C-alpha positions in Angstrom: 5.6 -96.5 -86.6 8.0 -97.4 -83.8 11.6 -97.3 -83.6 12.2 -100.8 -84.1 10.0 -101.3 -87.1 11.8 -98.4 -88.6 14.7 -96.7 -87.0 18.2 -97.6 -87.6 20.0 -95.4 -84.6 23.2 -93.9 -83.8 24.0 -90.8 -81.2 26.7 -88.6 -81.2 24.9 -86.3 -78.5 26.4 -85.5 -75.3 29.1 -88.2 -76.7 31.2 -86.9 -73.9 28.7 -88.8 -71.6 29.9 -91.8 -72.9 33.7 -90.9 -71.9 35.0 -91.3 -76.1 34.2 -95.0 -76.5 31.0 -97.1 -76.0 31.1 -100.1 -74.4 30.3 -103.3 -76.1 26.8 -103.3 -74.0 25.0 -102.3 -71.3 26.8 -101.1 -68.2 27.1 -103.8 -65.6 27.8 -102.3 -62.4 28.8 -104.7 -59.3 28.6 -105.3 -56.1 32.1 -105.3 -54.0 32.6 -107.5 -51.0 30.4 -106.2 -48.2 28.1 -104.0 -50.3 24.5 -104.5 -50.2 21.6 -104.4 -53.0 19.8 -101.9 -50.9 22.6 -99.1 -51.2 21.9 -99.0 -54.8 18.5 -98.2 -55.3 18.3 -95.6 -56.5 16.9 -93.8 -59.6 19.7 -92.3 -61.8 18.5 -90.9 -65.2 22.3 -90.2 -66.4 22.6 -94.1 -66.1 19.4 -94.0 -68.5 21.2 -91.7 -70.9 24.6 -93.5 -71.0 22.3 -96.6 -72.4 20.5 -95.1 -74.8 23.4 -93.1 -76.1 25.7 -96.8 -76.2 22.7 -98.5 -77.8 22.3 -95.4 -80.4 26.2 -96.1 -81.2 26.2 -100.0 -81.4 23.4 -99.5 -84.0 25.9 -97.7 -85.9 28.6 -100.0 -85.3 27.1 -103.4 -85.6 24.0 -103.1 -87.3 20.5 -102.0 -86.1 19.2 -105.1 -85.1 22.3 -106.6 -84.0 21.9 -103.4 -81.4 18.7 -104.3 -80.9 18.9 -108.2 -79.7 22.2 -106.9 -77.6 20.6 -104.5 -75.2 16.8 -106.7 -75.5 15.9 -108.1 -72.1 14.3 -111.3 -72.1 10.6 -110.1 -72.2 11.2 -107.6 -74.4 8.0 -106.4 -76.4 8.2 -104.4 -80.2 5.1 -103.8 -81.7 5.0 -105.0 -85.6 2.1 -103.8 -85.4 1.1 -106.1 -83.0 2.7 -106.6 -79.8 5.5 -109.6 -80.4 8.6 -110.9 -78.1 11.3 -108.8 -80.1 13.8 -111.7 -79.5 12.2 -114.2 -81.8 11.3 -110.9 -84.2 15.0 -110.1 -84.1 16.4 -113.7 -84.3 18.2 -114.0 -87.8 16.9 -110.7 -89.5 19.2 -109.0 -91.2 20.7 -105.4 -90.7 19.5 -102.8 -92.8 21.9 -101.4 -94.8 22.0 -97.8 -93.0 20.8 -97.8 -89.3 18.3 -94.9 -88.2 19.8 -92.3 -85.4 18.3 -91.0 -82.3 18.9 -88.9 -79.6 17.4 -88.8 -75.6 15.3 -86.0 -74.8 13.9 -86.7 -71.4 14.4 -89.6 -68.7 12.2 -90.5 -65.6 12.7 -93.1 -63.2 11.5 -95.1 -60.8 12.8 -94.0 -56.7 14.6 -97.6 -56.7 16.0 -97.3 -60.2 14.3 -100.7 -60.8 12.6 -99.1 -63.8 13.1 -96.0 -66.0 11.2 -94.4 -69.5 13.3 -92.4 -72.0 12.2 -90.7 -75.0 13.5 -89.0 -77.4 13.9 -87.8 -81.3 15.0 -90.5 -84.6 15.6 -89.4 -87.8 16.3 -91.5 -90.8 18.5 -90.9 -94.0 15.7 -90.1 -96.3 14.4 -87.1 -93.8 12.1 -88.6 -92.0 11.4 -88.1 -88.4 9.6 -89.0 -85.3 9.6 -89.7 -81.9 10.3 -92.9 -79.7 9.7 -94.2 -75.8 11.6 -96.8 -74.2 11.3 -98.8 -70.9 14.9 -99.8 -69.1 14.6 -102.2 -66.7 17.5 -103.2 -64.2 18.6 -106.4 -64.6 19.7 -108.7 -61.7 23.5 -107.9 -62.6 22.9 -103.9 -62.3 22.8 -103.4 -66.4 19.5 -102.0 -68.0 18.1 -103.3 -70.5 14.9 -102.2 -72.8 11.8 -104.1 -72.2 9.7 -102.3 -74.2 10.2 -99.8 -77.5 8.0 -97.9 -79.4 7.1 -94.6 -81.3 6.0 -92.9 -84.1 6.3 -90.8 -87.5 6.4 -86.9 -86.9 5.6 -84.3 -89.2 7.9 -82.1 -88.1 11.0 -82.8 -85.8 10.9 -82.8 -81.8 12.8 -79.6 -80.6 16.0 -80.7 -79.4 16.5 -79.5 -75.5 19.4 -77.3 -74.3 19.8 -80.4 -71.6 18.9 -83.9 -71.3 16.0 -84.0 -68.8 16.1 -86.4 -65.8 13.0 -86.9 -63.4 13.3 -89.0 -60.5 9.8 -90.5 -58.6 9.0 -89.4 -55.3 10.0 -92.2 -53.1 7.7 -93.6 -50.7 7.2 -92.6 -47.1 8.6 -95.8 -45.8 10.3 -97.5 -48.5 10.3 -101.4 -48.4 13.8 -102.8 -46.8 15.1 -105.0 -49.5 17.1 -108.3 -48.1 20.4 -107.9 -47.5 22.0 -109.8 -50.3 23.9 -109.3 -53.8 20.9 -109.7 -55.7 19.0 -106.1 -56.8 15.7 -106.4 -57.3 13.8 -106.1 -60.4 10.7 -104.5 -61.5 7.3 -106.4 -62.5 6.7 -106.9 -66.1 3.3 -108.2 -67.3 3.6 -109.9 -70.5 0.8 -109.2 -73.3 -2.0 -110.7 -73.1 -5.0 -110.7 -75.6 -8.9 -110.7 -74.8 -11.2 -110.3 -77.5 -8.8 -109.2 -79.8 -7.1 -106.4 -78.1 -3.9 -107.2 -75.9 -2.4 -105.6 -73.4 0.3 -105.1 -71.0 2.7 -103.8 -69.0 4.7 -103.0 -66.2 5.7 -101.6 -62.5 9.0 -100.6 -60.6 9.7 -103.2 -57.3 8.9 -100.0 -55.5 5.9 -99.3 -57.1 6.7 -95.4 -57.8 6.5 -96.0 -61.9 4.4 -98.0 -64.0 3.8 -98.1 -67.8 1.0 -100.0 -69.6 -0.1 -100.2 -73.3 -2.8 -101.9 -75.2 -3.0 -102.8 -79.2 -6.6 -103.2 -81.0 -6.9 -105.6 -83.4 -6.5 -102.8 -86.0 -2.9 -102.7 -84.6 -3.7 -98.7 -83.4 -1.8 -98.5 -79.5 -2.0 -96.6 -76.7 0.7 -96.6 -74.0 1.0 -94.8 -71.0 3.5 -94.0 -68.1 2.2 -93.2 -64.2 5.3 -91.6 -62.0 4.8 -90.8 -57.9 4.6 -87.2 -57.8 3.3 -85.6 -54.7 2.0 -88.8 -52.7 0.1 -90.1 -55.7 0.3 -91.4 -59.0 0.3 -89.2 -61.8 0.4 -89.4 -65.9 3.6 -88.2 -67.2 3.4 -89.5 -70.5 0.6 -90.8 -73.4 1.1 -91.7 -76.6 -1.9 -92.7 -78.9 -0.4 -94.0 -82.3 -2.8 -95.2 -85.4 -3.1 -98.0 -87.2 -0.9 -98.3 -90.0 
């Protein structure tokens, strides 16, 4: 089951990274006079870790579904178990009495920072545990919001790493130069499209160095994959196969 369907999070892990108190919403870097968008085109796993920690803390302080709605991009997708538009599913939904807790373990980011994927562990109050993977997309204002969240139960909890890992995709030999403006480039996200009962969707960073895809069968079983540019080619670095509920 995915984190959206079963989670109720909060993360004390690496609280120091959030500098004491979490922001009320996703961090929103701004461009000062004379600065250009292309000066900020760098993958930054630390920014995703900070977003995950703030997201998890908001779930504990304000409620699980409130946090998910606050951090969701307009085109965010969740699985219930079919792919649905998250904002529609979350609208007016009451928060559970106790939110789930989660901790990021690993982050992969595109070279230009427009797209990133985090993976980690979650726990419920009843002792059950599982994993999550979340796709984060940088918005026009520089804030990161999630565009896809999925995961599943596990019989045994994921082992926590000594340090949260971070990997940035190799940059193209001749990266595109974006226009000199105050507008940050964004990832290309494809809405789910259904054919023959199977729904598919995905997205890619603006520079093409990180991409993800998912498919959901009529039974609700799904597959999720992530590719990252490494050593001059796109390589699959993450795959999740989730059985039908």
